[in-house]
PyMOL CGO cylinders between C-alpha atoms (Angstrom):
from pymol import cmd
from pymol.cgo import CYLINDER

trace = [
    CYLINDER, 9.38, -41.75, 17.37, 7.87, -40.39, 14.58, 0.3, 1, 1, 1, 1, 1, 1,
    CYLINDER, 7.87, -40.39, 14.58, 8.78, -41.40, 10.95, 0.3, 1, 1, 1, 1, 1, 1,
    CYLINDER, 8.78, -41.40, 10.95, 8.59, -39.58, 7.83, 0.3, 1, 1, 1, 1, 1, 1,
    CYLINDER, 8.59, -39.58, 7.83, 7.58, -40.61, 5.06, 0.3, 1, 1, 1, 1, 1, 1,
    CYLINDER, 7.58, -40.61, 5.06, 7.83, -40.37, 1.05, 0.3, 1, 1, 1, 1, 1, 1,
    CYLINDER, 7.83, -40.37, 1.05, 4.94, -41.47, -1.28, 0.3, 1, 1, 1, 1, 1, 1,
    CYLINDER, 4.94, -41.47, -1.28, 5.01, -41.39, -5.06, 0.3, 1, 1, 1, 1, 1, 1,
    CYLINDER, 5.01, -41.39, -5.06, 2.13, -40.80, -6.88, 0.3, 1, 1, 1, 1, 1, 1,
    CYLINDER, 2.13, -40.80, -6.88, 2.10, -43.91, -9.35, 0.3, 1, 1, 1, 1, 1, 1,
    CYLINDER, 2.10, -43.91, -9.35, -0.06, -42.25, -12.18, 0.3, 1, 1, 1, 1, 1, 1,
    CYLINDER, -0.06, -42.25, -12.18, 2.60, -39.07, -12.84, 0.3, 1, 1, 1, 1, 1, 1,
    CYLINDER, 2.60, -39.07, -12.84, 5.55, -39.27, -14.81, 0.3, 1, 1, 1, 1, 1, 1,
    CYLINDER, 5.55, -39.27, -14.81, 7.66, -36.45, -13.56, 0.3, 1, 1, 1, 1, 1, 1,
    CYLINDER, 7.66, -36.45, -13.56, 9.94, -35.60, -10.74, 0.3, 1, 1, 1, 1, 1, 1,
    CYLINDER, 9.94, -35.60, -10.74, 9.52, -34.18, -7.70, 0.3, 1, 1, 1, 1, 1, 1,
    CYLINDER, 9.52, -34.18, -7.70, 12.52, -32.54, -6.74, 0.3, 1, 1, 1, 1, 1, 1,
    CYLINDER, 12.52, -32.54, -6.74, 13.19, -31.02, -2.91, 0.3, 1, 1, 1, 1, 1, 1,
    CYLINDER, 13.19, -31.02, -2.91, 16.12, -28.77, -3.24, 0.3, 1, 1, 1, 1, 1, 1,
    CYLINDER, 16.12, -28.77, -3.24, 18.70, -26.97, -0.49, 0.3, 1, 1, 1, 1, 1, 1,
    CYLINDER, 18.70, -26.97, -0.49, 19.47, -23.25, -1.08, 0.3, 1, 1, 1, 1, 1, 1,
    CYLINDER, 19.47, -23.25, -1.08, 22.95, -22.05, -1.75, 0.3, 1, 1, 1, 1, 1, 1,
    CYLINDER, 22.95, -22.05, -1.75, 23.89, -21.40, 2.58, 0.3, 1, 1, 1, 1, 1, 1,
    CYLINDER, 23.89, -21.40, 2.58, 26.37, -22.16, 4.87, 0.3, 1, 1, 1, 1, 1, 1,
    CYLINDER, 26.37, -22.16, 4.87, 23.84, -22.25, 7.81, 0.3, 1, 1, 1, 1, 1, 1,
    CYLINDER, 23.84, -22.25, 7.81, 21.77, -25.49, 9.40, 0.3, 1, 1, 1, 1, 1, 1,
    CYLINDER, 21.77, -25.49, 9.40, 18.41, -25.11, 9.16, 0.3, 1, 1, 1, 1, 1, 1,
    CYLINDER, 18.41, -25.11, 9.16, 15.47, -26.53, 10.33, 0.3, 1, 1, 1, 1, 1, 1,
    CYLINDER, 15.47, -26.53, 10.33, 11.96, -26.85, 8.90, 0.3, 1, 1, 1, 1, 1, 1,
    CYLINDER, 11.96, -26.85, 8.90, 8.99, -27.93, 11.32, 0.3, 1, 1, 1, 1, 1, 1,
    CYLINDER, 8.99, -27.93, 11.32, 6.05, -29.70, 10.33, 0.3, 1, 1, 1, 1, 1, 1,
    CYLINDER, 6.05, -29.70, 10.33, 2.63, -28.52, 11.77, 0.3, 1, 1, 1, 1, 1, 1,
    CYLINDER, 2.63, -28.52, 11.77, 1.10, -31.06, 14.19, 0.3, 1, 1, 1, 1, 1, 1,
    CYLINDER, 1.10, -31.06, 14.19, -2.13, -31.71, 11.76, 0.3, 1, 1, 1, 1, 1, 1,
    CYLINDER, -2.13, -31.71, 11.76, -3.32, -33.35, 8.18, 0.3, 1, 1, 1, 1, 1, 1,
    CYLINDER, -3.32, -33.35, 8.18, -3.40, -30.87, 5.33, 0.3, 1, 1, 1, 1, 1, 1,
    CYLINDER, -3.40, -30.87, 5.33, -1.95, -29.20, 2.22, 0.3, 1, 1, 1, 1, 1, 1,
    CYLINDER, -1.95, -29.20, 2.22, 0.93, -27.46, 1.89, 0.3, 1, 1, 1, 1, 1, 1,
    CYLINDER, 0.93, -27.46, 1.89, 0.72, -23.61, 0.34, 0.3, 1, 1, 1, 1, 1, 1,
    CYLINDER, 0.72, -23.61, 0.34, 3.08, -22.40, -2.06, 0.3, 1, 1, 1, 1, 1, 1,
    CYLINDER, 3.08, -22.40, -2.06, 3.56, -18.79, -3.22, 0.3, 1, 1, 1, 1, 1, 1,
    CYLINDER, 3.56, -18.79, -3.22, 1.95, -19.92, -5.78, 0.3, 1, 1, 1, 1, 1, 1,
    CYLINDER, 1.95, -19.92, -5.78, -1.64, -20.26, -4.94, 0.3, 1, 1, 1, 1, 1, 1,
    CYLINDER, -1.64, -20.26, -4.94, -0.91, -16.80, -3.07, 0.3, 1, 1, 1, 1, 1, 1,
    CYLINDER, -0.91, -16.80, -3.07, -2.90, -13.82, -4.35, 0.3, 1, 1, 1, 1, 1, 1,
    CYLINDER, -2.90, -13.82, -4.35, -1.30, -10.95, -1.89, 0.3, 1, 1, 1, 1, 1, 1,
    CYLINDER, -1.30, -10.95, -1.89, 2.21, -11.20, -1.25, 0.3, 1, 1, 1, 1, 1, 1,
    CYLINDER, 2.21, -11.20, -1.25, 4.37, -8.75, 1.15, 0.3, 1, 1, 1, 1, 1, 1,
    CYLINDER, 4.37, -8.75, 1.15, 6.27, -6.30, -0.82, 0.3, 1, 1, 1, 1, 1, 1,
    CYLINDER, 6.27, -6.30, -0.82, 7.08, -3.46, 2.00, 0.3, 1, 1, 1, 1, 1, 1,
    CYLINDER, 7.08, -3.46, 2.00, 6.67, -2.86, 5.65, 0.3, 1, 1, 1, 1, 1, 1,
    CYLINDER, 6.67, -2.86, 5.65, 8.00, 0.53, 6.40, 0.3, 1, 1, 1, 1, 1, 1,
    CYLINDER, 8.00, 0.53, 6.40, 7.82, 1.96, 10.44, 0.3, 1, 1, 1, 1, 1, 1,
    CYLINDER, 7.82, 1.96, 10.44, 8.26, 5.97, 9.42, 0.3, 1, 1, 1, 1, 1, 1,
    CYLINDER, 8.26, 5.97, 9.42, 10.79, 7.96, 10.98, 0.3, 1, 1, 1, 1, 1, 1,
    CYLINDER, 10.79, 7.96, 10.98, 10.65, 11.31, 9.60, 0.3, 1, 1, 1, 1, 1, 1,
    CYLINDER, 10.65, 11.31, 9.60, 10.47, 9.80, 5.92, 0.3, 1, 1, 1, 1, 1, 1,
    CYLINDER, 10.47, 9.80, 5.92, 9.90, 11.55, 2.91, 0.3, 1, 1, 1, 1, 1, 1,
    CYLINDER, 9.90, 11.55, 2.91, 8.00, 9.02, 1.12, 0.3, 1, 1, 1, 1, 1, 1,
    CYLINDER, 8.00, 9.02, 1.12, 7.47, 5.08, 0.48, 0.3, 1, 1, 1, 1, 1, 1,
    CYLINDER, 7.47, 5.08, 0.48, 8.00, 3.49, -2.66, 0.3, 1, 1, 1, 1, 1, 1,
    CYLINDER, 8.00, 3.49, -2.66, 7.61, 0.83, -4.38, 0.3, 1, 1, 1, 1, 1, 1,
    CYLINDER, 7.61, 0.83, -4.38, 8.28, -0.51, -8.20, 0.3, 1, 1, 1, 1, 1, 1,
    CYLINDER, 8.28, -0.51, -8.20, 5.21, -1.82, -10.41, 0.3, 1, 1, 1, 1, 1, 1,
    CYLINDER, 5.21, -1.82, -10.41, 5.35, -5.21, -11.56, 0.3, 1, 1, 1, 1, 1, 1,
    CYLINDER, 5.35, -5.21, -11.56, 3.74, -7.57, -14.30, 0.3, 1, 1, 1, 1, 1, 1,
    CYLINDER, 3.74, -7.57, -14.30, 2.81, -9.69, -11.59, 0.3, 1, 1, 1, 1, 1, 1,
    CYLINDER, 2.81, -9.69, -11.59, 0.46, -7.95, -9.89, 0.3, 1, 1, 1, 1, 1, 1,
    CYLINDER, 0.46, -7.95, -9.89, -3.01, -5.85, -10.86, 0.3, 1, 1, 1, 1, 1, 1,
    CYLINDER, -3.01, -5.85, -10.86, -3.15, -3.75, -7.72, 0.3, 1, 1, 1, 1, 1, 1,
    CYLINDER, -3.15, -3.75, -7.72, -1.83, -2.70, -4.62, 0.3, 1, 1, 1, 1, 1, 1,
    CYLINDER, -1.83, -2.70, -4.62, -3.02, -2.57, -1.32, 0.3, 1, 1, 1, 1, 1, 1,
    CYLINDER, -3.02, -2.57, -1.32, -1.51, 0.23, 1.18, 0.3, 1, 1, 1, 1, 1, 1,
    CYLINDER, -1.51, 0.23, 1.18, -2.10, -0.09, 4.78, 0.3, 1, 1, 1, 1, 1, 1,
    CYLINDER, -2.10, -0.09, 4.78, -1.00, 3.07, 6.50, 0.3, 1, 1, 1, 1, 1, 1,
    CYLINDER, -1.00, 3.07, 6.50, -1.01, 2.54, 11.14, 0.3, 1, 1, 1, 1, 1, 1,
    CYLINDER, -1.01, 2.54, 11.14, -1.58, 5.20, 13.27, 0.3, 1, 1, 1, 1, 1, 1,
    CYLINDER, -1.58, 5.20, 13.27, 0.18, 8.00, 11.06, 0.3, 1, 1, 1, 1, 1, 1,
    CYLINDER, 0.18, 8.00, 11.06, 1.49, 11.47, 12.12, 0.3, 1, 1, 1, 1, 1, 1,
    CYLINDER, 1.49, 11.47, 12.12, 2.39, 13.76, 9.50, 0.3, 1, 1, 1, 1, 1, 1,
    CYLINDER, 2.39, 13.76, 9.50, 5.23, 17.12, 10.07, 0.3, 1, 1, 1, 1, 1, 1,
    CYLINDER, 5.23, 17.12, 10.07, 1.92, 19.73, 9.81, 0.3, 1, 1, 1, 1, 1, 1,
    CYLINDER, 1.92, 19.73, 9.81, -1.73, 19.51, 10.48, 0.3, 1, 1, 1, 1, 1, 1,
    CYLINDER, -1.73, 19.51, 10.48, -3.38, 20.51, 7.04, 0.3, 1, 1, 1, 1, 1, 1,
    CYLINDER, -3.38, 20.51, 7.04, -0.50, 18.22, 4.75, 0.3, 1, 1, 1, 1, 1, 1,
    CYLINDER, -0.50, 18.22, 4.75, -2.45, 15.84, 2.65, 0.3, 1, 1, 1, 1, 1, 1,
    CYLINDER, -2.45, 15.84, 2.65, -1.81, 12.56, 2.22, 0.3, 1, 1, 1, 1, 1, 1,
    CYLINDER, -1.81, 12.56, 2.22, -1.07, 11.21, -1.55, 0.3, 1, 1, 1, 1, 1, 1,
    CYLINDER, -1.07, 11.21, -1.55, -0.25, 8.46, -4.03, 0.3, 1, 1, 1, 1, 1, 1,
    CYLINDER, -0.25, 8.46, -4.03, 2.71, 9.76, -6.28, 0.3, 1, 1, 1, 1, 1, 1,
    CYLINDER, 2.71, 9.76, -6.28, 2.80, 8.05, -10.50, 0.3, 1, 1, 1, 1, 1, 1,
    CYLINDER, 2.80, 8.05, -10.50, 5.80, 7.99, -12.26, 0.3, 1, 1, 1, 1, 1, 1,
    CYLINDER, 5.80, 7.99, -12.26, 6.52, 6.89, -15.52, 0.3, 1, 1, 1, 1, 1, 1,
    CYLINDER, 6.52, 6.89, -15.52, 10.77, 6.64, -15.24, 0.3, 1, 1, 1, 1, 1, 1,
    CYLINDER, 10.77, 6.64, -15.24, 11.48, 5.02, -12.10, 0.3, 1, 1, 1, 1, 1, 1,
    CYLINDER, 11.48, 5.02, -12.10, 10.82, 7.32, -9.72, 0.3, 1, 1, 1, 1, 1, 1,
    CYLINDER, 10.82, 7.32, -9.72, 13.19, 9.86, -11.74, 0.3, 1, 1, 1, 1, 1, 1,
    CYLINDER, 13.19, 9.86, -11.74, 10.39, 12.47, -11.87, 0.3, 1, 1, 1, 1, 1, 1,
    CYLINDER, 10.39, 12.47, -11.87, 7.08, 12.34, -10.21, 0.3, 1, 1, 1, 1, 1, 1,
    CYLINDER, 7.08, 12.34, -10.21, 4.08, 13.73, -12.08, 0.3, 1, 1, 1, 1, 1, 1,
    CYLINDER, 4.08, 13.73, -12.08, 2.23, 16.75, -11.02, 0.3, 1, 1, 1, 1, 1, 1,
    CYLINDER, 2.23, 16.75, -11.02, -0.50, 16.80, -13.05, 0.3, 1, 1, 1, 1, 1, 1,
    CYLINDER, -0.50, 16.80, -13.05, -3.41, 14.28, -14.84, 0.3, 1, 1, 1, 1, 1, 1,
    CYLINDER, -3.41, 14.28, -14.84, -5.05, 13.79, -11.46, 0.3, 1, 1, 1, 1, 1, 1,
    CYLINDER, -5.05, 13.79, -11.46, -8.84, 13.81, -10.54, 0.3, 1, 1, 1, 1, 1, 1,
    CYLINDER, -8.84, 13.81, -10.54, -9.48, 13.56, -7.00, 0.3, 1, 1, 1, 1, 1, 1,
    CYLINDER, -9.48, 13.56, -7.00, -13.06, 13.22, -5.58, 0.3, 1, 1, 1, 1, 1, 1,
    CYLINDER, -13.06, 13.22, -5.58, -13.35, 13.07, -1.38, 0.3, 1, 1, 1, 1, 1, 1,
    CYLINDER, -13.35, 13.07, -1.38, -16.07, 12.92, 0.85, 0.3, 1, 1, 1, 1, 1, 1,
    CYLINDER, -16.07, 12.92, 0.85, -15.76, 13.26, 5.04, 0.3, 1, 1, 1, 1, 1, 1,
    CYLINDER, -15.76, 13.26, 5.04, -17.95, 12.43, 8.07, 0.3, 1, 1, 1, 1, 1, 1,
    CYLINDER, -17.95, 12.43, 8.07, -16.92, 13.60, 11.51, 0.3, 1, 1, 1, 1, 1, 1,
    CYLINDER, -16.92, 13.60, 11.51, -18.25, 13.83, 14.79, 0.3, 1, 1, 1, 1, 1, 1,
    CYLINDER, -18.25, 13.83, 14.79, -18.54, 17.37, 14.24, 0.3, 1, 1, 1, 1, 1, 1,
    CYLINDER, -18.54, 17.37, 14.24, -21.95, 16.76, 12.04, 0.3, 1, 1, 1, 1, 1, 1,
    CYLINDER, -21.95, 16.76, 12.04, -22.11, 14.47, 9.76, 0.3, 1, 1, 1, 1, 1, 1,
    CYLINDER, -22.11, 14.47, 9.76, -20.98, 14.58, 6.20, 0.3, 1, 1, 1, 1, 1, 1,
    CYLINDER, -20.98, 14.58, 6.20, -19.66, 17.28, 5.11, 0.3, 1, 1, 1, 1, 1, 1,
    CYLINDER, -19.66, 17.28, 5.11, -20.32, 16.30, 1.17, 0.3, 1, 1, 1, 1, 1, 1,
    CYLINDER, -20.32, 16.30, 1.17, -17.52, 15.89, -1.86, 0.3, 1, 1, 1, 1, 1, 1,
    CYLINDER, -17.52, 15.89, -1.86, -14.93, 18.36, -3.03, 0.3, 1, 1, 1, 1, 1, 1,
    CYLINDER, -14.93, 18.36, -3.03, -13.79, 17.33, -6.41, 0.3, 1, 1, 1, 1, 1, 1,
    CYLINDER, -13.79, 17.33, -6.41, -10.30, 18.72, -7.58, 0.3, 1, 1, 1, 1, 1, 1,
    CYLINDER, -10.30, 18.72, -7.58, -9.69, 17.99, -11.59, 0.3, 1, 1, 1, 1, 1, 1,
    CYLINDER, -9.69, 17.99, -11.59, -5.67, 18.15, -12.07, 0.3, 1, 1, 1, 1, 1, 1,
    CYLINDER, -5.67, 18.15, -12.07, -4.93, 17.85, -8.95, 0.3, 1, 1, 1, 1, 1, 1,
    CYLINDER, -4.93, 17.85, -8.95, -0.84, 19.40, -8.63, 0.3, 1, 1, 1, 1, 1, 1,
    CYLINDER, -0.84, 19.40, -8.63, 0.29, 16.98, -6.00, 0.3, 1, 1, 1, 1, 1, 1,
    CYLINDER, 0.29, 16.98, -6.00, -1.22, 13.87, -6.70, 0.3, 1, 1, 1, 1, 1, 1,
    CYLINDER, -1.22, 13.87, -6.70, -3.73, 10.88, -6.13, 0.3, 1, 1, 1, 1, 1, 1,
    CYLINDER, -3.73, 10.88, -6.13, -5.62, 12.30, -2.83, 0.3, 1, 1, 1, 1, 1, 1,
    CYLINDER, -5.62, 12.30, -2.83, -5.66, 9.85, 0.34, 0.3, 1, 1, 1, 1, 1, 1,
    CYLINDER, -5.66, 9.85, 0.34, -6.32, 12.70, 3.09, 0.3, 1, 1, 1, 1, 1, 1,
    CYLINDER, -6.32, 12.70, 3.09, -7.04, 15.93, 3.53, 0.3, 1, 1, 1, 1, 1, 1,
    CYLINDER, -7.04, 15.93, 3.53, -5.65, 17.70, 6.49, 0.3, 1, 1, 1, 1, 1, 1,
    CYLINDER, -5.65, 17.70, 6.49, -4.66, 14.88, 9.31, 0.3, 1, 1, 1, 1, 1, 1,
    CYLINDER, -4.66, 14.88, 9.31, -3.65, 15.83, 12.84, 0.3, 1, 1, 1, 1, 1, 1,
    CYLINDER, -3.65, 15.83, 12.84, -0.19, 16.30, 13.61, 0.3, 1, 1, 1, 1, 1, 1,
    CYLINDER, -0.19, 16.30, 13.61, 1.91, 14.44, 16.44, 0.3, 1, 1, 1, 1, 1, 1,
    CYLINDER, 1.91, 14.44, 16.44, 1.29, 17.24, 18.48, 0.3, 1, 1, 1, 1, 1, 1,
    CYLINDER, 1.29, 17.24, 18.48, -2.38, 16.73, 18.49, 0.3, 1, 1, 1, 1, 1, 1,
    CYLINDER, -2.38, 16.73, 18.49, -2.06, 13.97, 21.12, 0.3, 1, 1, 1, 1, 1, 1,
    CYLINDER, -2.06, 13.97, 21.12, -0.71, 10.37, 21.12, 0.3, 1, 1, 1, 1, 1, 1,
    CYLINDER, -0.71, 10.37, 21.12, -4.12, 9.11, 20.20, 0.3, 1, 1, 1, 1, 1, 1,
    CYLINDER, -4.12, 9.11, 20.20, -5.05, 11.34, 17.13, 0.3, 1, 1, 1, 1, 1, 1,
    CYLINDER, -5.05, 11.34, 17.13, -3.27, 9.43, 14.45, 0.3, 1, 1, 1, 1, 1, 1,
    CYLINDER, -3.27, 9.43, 14.45, -4.49, 8.34, 11.03, 0.3, 1, 1, 1, 1, 1, 1,
    CYLINDER, -4.49, 8.34, 11.03, -5.11, 4.99, 10.08, 0.3, 1, 1, 1, 1, 1, 1,
    CYLINDER, -5.11, 4.99, 10.08, -6.61, 3.17, 6.66, 0.3, 1, 1, 1, 1, 1, 1,
    CYLINDER, -6.61, 3.17, 6.66, -6.07, 1.44, 3.53, 0.3, 1, 1, 1, 1, 1, 1,
    CYLINDER, -6.07, 1.44, 3.53, -6.42, 2.24, -0.21, 0.3, 1, 1, 1, 1, 1, 1,
    CYLINDER, -6.42, 2.24, -0.21, -6.21, 0.38, -3.23, 0.3, 1, 1, 1, 1, 1, 1,
    CYLINDER, -6.21, 0.38, -3.23, -4.27, 1.53, -6.28, 0.3, 1, 1, 1, 1, 1, 1,
    CYLINDER, -4.27, 1.53, -6.28, -5.24, 0.12, -9.24, 0.3, 1, 1, 1, 1, 1, 1,
    CYLINDER, -5.24, 0.12, -9.24, -2.66, -0.35, -11.96, 0.3, 1, 1, 1, 1, 1, 1,
    CYLINDER, -2.66, -0.35, -11.96, -2.77, -3.32, -13.83, 0.3, 1, 1, 1, 1, 1, 1,
    CYLINDER, -2.77, -3.32, -13.83, 0.55, -3.60, -16.63, 0.3, 1, 1, 1, 1, 1, 1,
    CYLINDER, 0.55, -3.60, -16.63, -1.31, -4.70, -19.27, 0.3, 1, 1, 1, 1, 1, 1,
    CYLINDER, -1.31, -4.70, -19.27, -2.94, -0.69, -19.16, 0.3, 1, 1, 1, 1, 1, 1,
    CYLINDER, -2.94, -0.69, -19.16, -0.23, 0.88, -17.01, 0.3, 1, 1, 1, 1, 1, 1,
    CYLINDER, -0.23, 0.88, -17.01, -0.55, 4.42, -18.23, 0.3, 1, 1, 1, 1, 1, 1,
    CYLINDER, -0.55, 4.42, -18.23, -3.31, 4.71, -15.78, 0.3, 1, 1, 1, 1, 1, 1,
    CYLINDER, -3.31, 4.71, -15.78, -3.61, 4.12, -11.74, 0.3, 1, 1, 1, 1, 1, 1,
    CYLINDER, -3.61, 4.12, -11.74, -6.79, 4.19, -9.86, 0.3, 1, 1, 1, 1, 1, 1,
    CYLINDER, -6.79, 4.19, -9.86, -7.39, 4.50, -6.18, 0.3, 1, 1, 1, 1, 1, 1,
    CYLINDER, -7.39, 4.50, -6.18, -9.78, 4.04, -3.96, 0.3, 1, 1, 1, 1, 1, 1,
    CYLINDER, -9.78, 4.04, -3.96, -9.73, 4.04, 0.23, 0.3, 1, 1, 1, 1, 1, 1,
    CYLINDER, -9.73, 4.04, 0.23, -11.04, 5.48, 4.03, 0.3, 1, 1, 1, 1, 1, 1,
    CYLINDER, -11.04, 5.48, 4.03, -9.56, 6.78, 6.15, 0.3, 1, 1, 1, 1, 1, 1,
    CYLINDER, -9.56, 6.78, 6.15, -10.20, 7.07, 9.82, 0.3, 1, 1, 1, 1, 1, 1,
    CYLINDER, -10.20, 7.07, 9.82, -8.33, 9.39, 12.11, 0.3, 1, 1, 1, 1, 1, 1,
    CYLINDER, -8.33, 9.39, 12.11, -8.43, 13.16, 13.68, 0.3, 1, 1, 1, 1, 1, 1,
    CYLINDER, -8.43, 13.16, 13.68, -8.22, 17.03, 12.15, 0.3, 1, 1, 1, 1, 1, 1,
    CYLINDER, -8.22, 17.03, 12.15, -8.51, 19.82, 14.05, 0.3, 1, 1, 1, 1, 1, 1,
    CYLINDER, -8.51, 19.82, 14.05, -9.46, 18.58, 17.10, 0.3, 1, 1, 1, 1, 1, 1,
    CYLINDER, -9.46, 18.58, 17.10, -11.86, 16.42, 15.35, 0.3, 1, 1, 1, 1, 1, 1,
    CYLINDER, -11.86, 16.42, 15.35, -12.72, 12.47, 14.77, 0.3, 1, 1, 1, 1, 1, 1,
    CYLINDER, -12.72, 12.47, 14.77, -13.67, 12.07, 11.10, 0.3, 1, 1, 1, 1, 1, 1,
    CYLINDER, -13.67, 12.07, 11.10, -13.98, 9.56, 8.41, 0.3, 1, 1, 1, 1, 1, 1,
    CYLINDER, -13.98, 9.56, 8.41, -12.77, 10.34, 5.24, 0.3, 1, 1, 1, 1, 1, 1,
    CYLINDER, -12.77, 10.34, 5.24, -12.96, 8.43, 2.05, 0.3, 1, 1, 1, 1, 1, 1,
    CYLINDER, -12.96, 8.43, 2.05, -10.97, 9.47, -1.33, 0.3, 1, 1, 1, 1, 1, 1,
    CYLINDER, -10.97, 9.47, -1.33, -11.15, 7.78, -5.32, 0.3, 1, 1, 1, 1, 1, 1,
    CYLINDER, -11.15, 7.78, -5.32, -8.97, 9.08, -7.66, 0.3, 1, 1, 1, 1, 1, 1,
    CYLINDER, -8.97, 9.08, -7.66, -7.29, 8.81, -11.31, 0.3, 1, 1, 1, 1, 1, 1,
    CYLINDER, -7.29, 8.81, -11.31, -3.74, 9.69, -13.10, 0.3, 1, 1, 1, 1, 1, 1,
    CYLINDER, -3.74, 9.69, -13.10, -3.02, 8.93, -16.34, 0.3, 1, 1, 1, 1, 1, 1,
    CYLINDER, -3.02, 8.93, -16.34, 0.45, 8.88, -17.93, 0.3, 1, 1, 1, 1, 1, 1,
    CYLINDER, 0.45, 8.88, -17.93, 1.83, 9.41, -21.48, 0.3, 1, 1, 1, 1, 1, 1,
    CYLINDER, 1.83, 9.41, -21.48, 3.87, 6.18, -20.49, 0.3, 1, 1, 1, 1, 1, 1,
    CYLINDER, 3.87, 6.18, -20.49, 3.91, 3.26, -18.39, 0.3, 1, 1, 1, 1, 1, 1,
    CYLINDER, 3.91, 3.26, -18.39, 3.63, 3.85, -14.84, 0.3, 1, 1, 1, 1, 1, 1,
    CYLINDER, 3.63, 3.85, -14.84, 6.37, 1.72, -13.15, 0.3, 1, 1, 1, 1, 1, 1,
    CYLINDER, 6.37, 1.72, -13.15, 6.52, 3.26, -9.76, 0.3, 1, 1, 1, 1, 1, 1,
    CYLINDER, 6.52, 3.26, -9.76, 4.30, 4.52, -6.98, 0.3, 1, 1, 1, 1, 1, 1,
    CYLINDER, 4.30, 4.52, -6.98, 4.67, 6.20, -3.49, 0.3, 1, 1, 1, 1, 1, 1,
    CYLINDER, 4.67, 6.20, -3.49, 2.84, 7.77, -0.37, 0.3, 1, 1, 1, 1, 1, 1,
    CYLINDER, 2.84, 7.77, -0.37, 3.91, 10.95, 0.65, 0.3, 1, 1, 1, 1, 1, 1,
    CYLINDER, 3.91, 10.95, 0.65, 2.78, 13.91, 2.16, 0.3, 1, 1, 1, 1, 1, 1,
    CYLINDER, 2.78, 13.91, 2.16, 1.85, 17.37, 0.87, 0.3, 1, 1, 1, 1, 1, 1,
    CYLINDER, 1.85, 17.37, 0.87, 4.37, 18.55, 3.53, 0.3, 1, 1, 1, 1, 1, 1,
    CYLINDER, 4.37, 18.55, 3.53, 7.50, 17.54, 1.43, 0.3, 1, 1, 1, 1, 1, 1,
    CYLINDER, 7.50, 17.54, 1.43, 10.90, 16.40, 2.96, 0.3, 1, 1, 1, 1, 1, 1,
    CYLINDER, 10.90, 16.40, 2.96, 10.78, 14.49, 5.95, 0.3, 1, 1, 1, 1, 1, 1,
    CYLINDER, 10.78, 14.49, 5.95, 7.11, 14.92, 6.49, 0.3, 1, 1, 1, 1, 1, 1,
    CYLINDER, 7.11, 14.92, 6.49, 5.95, 11.36, 7.55, 0.3, 1, 1, 1, 1, 1, 1,
    CYLINDER, 5.95, 11.36, 7.55, 6.89, 11.73, 11.27, 0.3, 1, 1, 1, 1, 1, 1,
    CYLINDER, 6.89, 11.73, 11.27, 6.24, 8.41, 12.08, 0.3, 1, 1, 1, 1, 1, 1,
    CYLINDER, 6.24, 8.41, 12.08, 3.82, 5.35, 11.91, 0.3, 1, 1, 1, 1, 1, 1,
    CYLINDER, 3.82, 5.35, 11.91, 3.87, 2.21, 9.42, 0.3, 1, 1, 1, 1, 1, 1,
    CYLINDER, 3.87, 2.21, 9.42, 2.79, 1.84, 5.90, 0.3, 1, 1, 1, 1, 1, 1,
    CYLINDER, 2.79, 1.84, 5.90, 2.37, -1.69, 4.62, 0.3, 1, 1, 1, 1, 1, 1,
    CYLINDER, 2.37, -1.69, 4.62, 2.20, -2.56, 0.60, 0.3, 1, 1, 1, 1, 1, 1,
    CYLINDER, 2.20, -2.56, 0.60, 1.01, -5.47, -1.25, 0.3, 1, 1, 1, 1, 1, 1,
    CYLINDER, 1.01, -5.47, -1.25, 0.88, -6.82, -4.75, 0.3, 1, 1, 1, 1, 1, 1,
    CYLINDER, 0.88, -6.82, -4.75, -2.39, -8.55, -5.22, 0.3, 1, 1, 1, 1, 1, 1,
    CYLINDER, -2.39, -8.55, -5.22, -1.99, -11.01, -8.05, 0.3, 1, 1, 1, 1, 1, 1,
    CYLINDER, -1.99, -11.01, -8.05, -4.36, -11.95, -11.12, 0.3, 1, 1, 1, 1, 1, 1,
]
cmd.load_cgo(trace, "trace")
């Protein structure tokens, strides 16, 4: 029979407490069969905020926090309702009651299998949000023609009137495979306290796929 030994540190004066949660269910914590140091959330720099499976979804929203200086958004095998519905990052300064429709600057570039890099597109004060992707394919375009990629959203709580994104997406639109990069910026007169991933197609335009949001600690 293996044994469990708790060893105090003779040099320290603090008390190390192991506390049980408020629960009516028996739990078992199994230690790994290997030497090492157990990590806690205090040492983890990237924390899962939400993991959403899309099903005719309008948007994926999350609140900003002083715990994080940036957010990583992973989009996996995503389809939109209609080809040409763009993907956007939106920002709100009132908890999501209203979403800004101005003060965006978007720069995108694209490369495709139809003829190389198509150049840069710059849109100042874009009306819909900080652009992630233009013209992804809809679900009826084929099961293998989804869009995947990731984007970083930089929104530091110490300067939370500003949000900036950079990312790269890959997928299909209009029967062409492509890679598209995007950078964008947004400025609010008050602090940004909520962000979202959504589509220019509006209600229920995110047909299927998965959006996972991580918070990045300082």
